[in-house]
N, C-alpha and C positions, 0 to 999 in steps of 0.2 A: 501495497500499498504506498511506504513515505516513497519507494524511486516510482511510484505511477505519479505522486502527486509533484516531484521532482522533475519529471522525464515535462510535465505538463506546464508545470512552470516557466521550463529553463522553452518548451517552446515557446509558451505566451511570452516573453520576454526577448523571443531571436523575432519573431513579426511584429512588435512595437521596434523595435532600433532600425528591419528592414522599410517599416513606414515612414522611421525619421528619415533615415537617411536617401532615399526615395521625394522627400519633400524638398530635405537641402539638393536635393540636384537638377529640379525642377526648374527650369528658365521663367525669370519674373516673367508678369502680364504684358505681353507685347501690346503701344501705343494703338489707338482706333487710329486710321484715316480711311475718308473714302471720297469718293467724290459720286454729287449726287446729280439729279438731272434737277432744271427748273422746276417741272411740280414739287417733288420730296422736299424740294430748298425752302423753297417756299412756305412748306406745310410746316416744316420742322422748324421757320421761323418765326414762322405768325401764330404759332400754338402754344410758345411762350417764352419767357424771359431767360433769351440766347446773349452769350458775345459775338456780335456783328460788325465785321471786317473787312471794310475796303481799301483795296489794297491798289487802287488806282491812284493818278495825279488825282493832287487839289483841283485844280480847274473840274476835269471831269469831274470829281465827288460833287461840287459845287452845280452842275451841270443836270446833276442828274445821283440819285443814290438812293438806298434801301431806307423805310424806315425805324430810327434808331440804329445805323450803322452808321460805326465810329471812321476815323479815313487818315489811314496811315501806308503813306507813300514806298509802295515797294519799292521804285529806281529808287530813291534818296538812305546807302545802303544804316547810312549810320540812324537815322529814321527807325528807322525798320529793326537793325536787332535793339536799339532800349526801348519801344516802345510796350512789351512784349510786357514786360516787370509788375506792371502793376493787375494783371490782368492773371485771375486762379486759374490753373495749369487743373484741377480738376474738373473740371467743367467745362462743357463743351465748346468749343469755336468752333464759328462759323464764317470763311473768309470769301471769298470773290474779286473777279479782277473785269478786265472789257474781255478778255478773250478766251478762256482759265487755262491757260500757258502759264500765267506767272503764282498763280493762287498753288498751282500743280507744286510749283520748285516751293510755295512757301508753307503748304502743308508738313514736306519732307523735313523742312527749316524748326517750324513750330516742330515735331512728334521730336527730331534729334535735338532740344531743350528742354524736354520734358510736358508738351501738354501733352496730353490722354486722349484727350478726343477730337482730332481738327476733321471738319467736313468742307470740304472747295465745290464750289458751285462748277460743275463742269457745263464748257462752253460758255462761261462768264456770263456777263450781262446781254450779252448779243442773245443768248439761250434766251433768257428772258425775255426780249424784247416780240421774240420769233415766236 
């Protein structure tokens, strides 16, 4: 009986040890980055309070922009790099540009600096106008 209890204890201990080893070997969750089509983007942006960034130039932003969008010029590198300090990296962030090309690059850069969920508008503002 004592030997049986010892074997049971040993096998449970070995199981828990292996479980803990597997947990430590698992990679951390990777950030989510997704391109949304125009309809998905609009629904996501207008159904909740989100961090919404317009990556176009200041003049393009003043001509037309989405409601509550904050303008951060992608082409002014120093402004772009330093502008995301005040944003919550754990909350989803939605970005768009004129054609969708800059937002794809910016999406990767934002994920690299620690943003967990970054969504860009596939096709940019042009996709919304069509």
